[in-house]
C-alpha positions, -999 to 999 in steps of 0.1 A, spaced: 491 361 360 466 355 388 477 350 424 469 313 423 493 306 394 530 300 397 557 312 374 572 285 351 610 288 352 626 283 318 595 293 299 577 324 286 552 337 312 527 366 313 534 384 345 519 414 362 540 444 372 537 449 410 560 479 416 587 501 401 622 502 414 655 520 406 669 488 390 638 480 370 603 467 377 591 438 398 567 412 385 543 390 404 559 355 404 533 338 426 550 314 450 584 325 437 578 360 450 585 392 430 608 388 400 630 416 387 628 427 351 660 449 347 657 484 334 671 476 300 641 454 293 614 476 307 589 490 281 584 527 280 557 541 303 554 507 321 534 509 353 520 487 381 491 465 368 506 461 333 510 425 321 542 417 303 554 387 283 587 376 297 611 347 299 620 337 334 654 321 343 683 323 367 709 349 358 747 346 360 745 353 397 718 326 403 691 352 408 656 345 394 651 372 368 630 381 338 638 393 303 619 404 273 646 388 251 634 357 232 655 325 237 660 302 207 645 274 228 628 269 262 630 241 287 616 209 271 625 220 236 652 208 212 674 233 194 705 234 172 728 259 190 762 274 183 791 268 206 806 301 219 832 287 244 845 255 260 862 252 294 864 229 324 828 236 334 815 225 300 804 239 267 786 273 263 759 278 237 744 309 222 706 308 228 694 343 223 699 357 258 728 378 271 737 348 293 750 317 273 735 283 280 757 256 297 761 222 282 779 202 309 805 177 298 786 149 314 756 157 291 777 151 260 781 116 245 817 103 245 819 102 207 810 139 204 834 154 230 866 152 208 851 169 178 833 199 193 848 233 190 838 270 190 816 279 160 801 244 156 765 237 164 752 209 185 716 195 188 705 197 224 675 194 247 670 221 273 662 209 308 659 222 343 680 205 370 668 198 406 675 234 415 656 247 384 689 259 368 685 257 330 711 236 311 714 217 279 720 180 271 732 164 239 720 130 252 687 133 234 679 96 239 675 104 276 645 127 267 630 115 235 608 84 230 614 61 201 577 54 195 542 67 202 505 58 199 494 95 202 494 104 165 470 98 136 479 92 100 481 125 81 485 145 113 506 177 110 536 179 133 567 200 138 601 184 132 638 192 136 662 175 113 688 154 132 712 129 118 714 113 84 709 75 83 710 48 56 672 53 51 671 91 52 672 114 82 663 109 119 641 137 131 627 150 164 589 152 163 572 179 185 603 180 208 592 147 223 597 117 199 622 103 174 609 98 139 623 90 104 621 110 73 628 86 44 649 97 15 620 90 -9 600 117 10 626 144 6 618 168 -22 640 197 -12 674 201 5 673 195 42 699 204 68 707 193 103 689 215 128 664 228 103 628 231 116 601 220 92 564 211 91 558 175 84 530 149 83 527 115 100 528 87 75 510 54 78 512 42 114 534 12 120 525 -18 142 555 -11 164 544 26 168 576 39 155 570 72 136 577 80 99 570 115 85 567 131 51 575 167 42 542 170 23 506 163 31 491 130 18 487 129 -19 509 132 -50 497 168 -58 508 181 -24 543 166 -30 546 182 -64 534 216 -50 560 214 -23 587 205 -48 576 233 -71 579 258 -43 614 246 -35 624 250 -71 610 285 -72 628 294 -40 661 281 -53 657 299 -86 652 332 -68 683 326 -47 703 318 -78 693 351 -96 665 337 -117 683 311 -138 697 276 -133 714 254 -158 693 224 -148 665 212 -171 643 182 -181 673 167 -200 697 169 -171 711 138 -155 690 124 -126 721 125 -104 725 163 -110 688 170 -103 689 151 -71 722 168 -60 707 203 -67 671 198 -56 670 166 -36 642 151 -57 639 125 -85 640 134 -121 604 124 -125 593 147 -97 614 175 -111 599 172 -145 564 172 -130 572 202 -109 587 224 -137 558 214 -159 534 227 -132 555 259 -129 555 263 -167 517 259 -170 513 286 -143 536 309 -163 561 312 -134 591 298 -154 602 293 -189 620 261 -199 650 268 -221 675 246 -239 701 252 -212 679 253 -181 650 270 -164 644 307 -159 620 327 -137 594 348 -155 599 384 -146 
């Protein structure tokens, strides 16, 4: 990092080692001054002038510090994190660092408070308060916009699956916007908190966003469904008692796709000699 650049707290930075110390090495934090990288994170043979990739945050004693650990999310990102503890201060979340992340009670919608417990996961946005302390908020509506004019039809985006709705699933697009994944565009099992690639569907006049899990075109949808079937077959040991004569309800329950899409997908896999279609189901070709 050059002398003119400032460190970004709550994010990954590339910082230069300025000096060695008994407790670790110090990194050039620009206007924040030197930042300690504790010994347990210091690479072997590290020396002044080396540039290191580190995450910068305030430790449990409110000291600006660096780590080579990789958090599950950074400031400005949405993540589905596991609850490790609850007390009067708030809810603590596992986020990949030795210090858990605080979700204050006032950042939790009223309807969620009574059902949260250790071991559950909660969808949160990471933010920095007025003192640059990193915290989480479950009030995603305070951070995400419901519509946007910044996308083009067919544009690839990153999504996080949020809540189920009558039409499908609400999703978070690029950590910035709400969107909708319609049930008709789901060709594999999806779970809350799952991160996926998706594509913007036809733009709506109200600028609300809808996405698909496959690029435009029927072939891409079949290819995506085919891969999902292959993945499930491998997970199940190479055979599943679901075939082209199975009930549409069973096919949708197992694979999350229509019977028509399922038959097209297994037909594609059969032609590619990746599966055999038997009387009692489908089997991977060894």
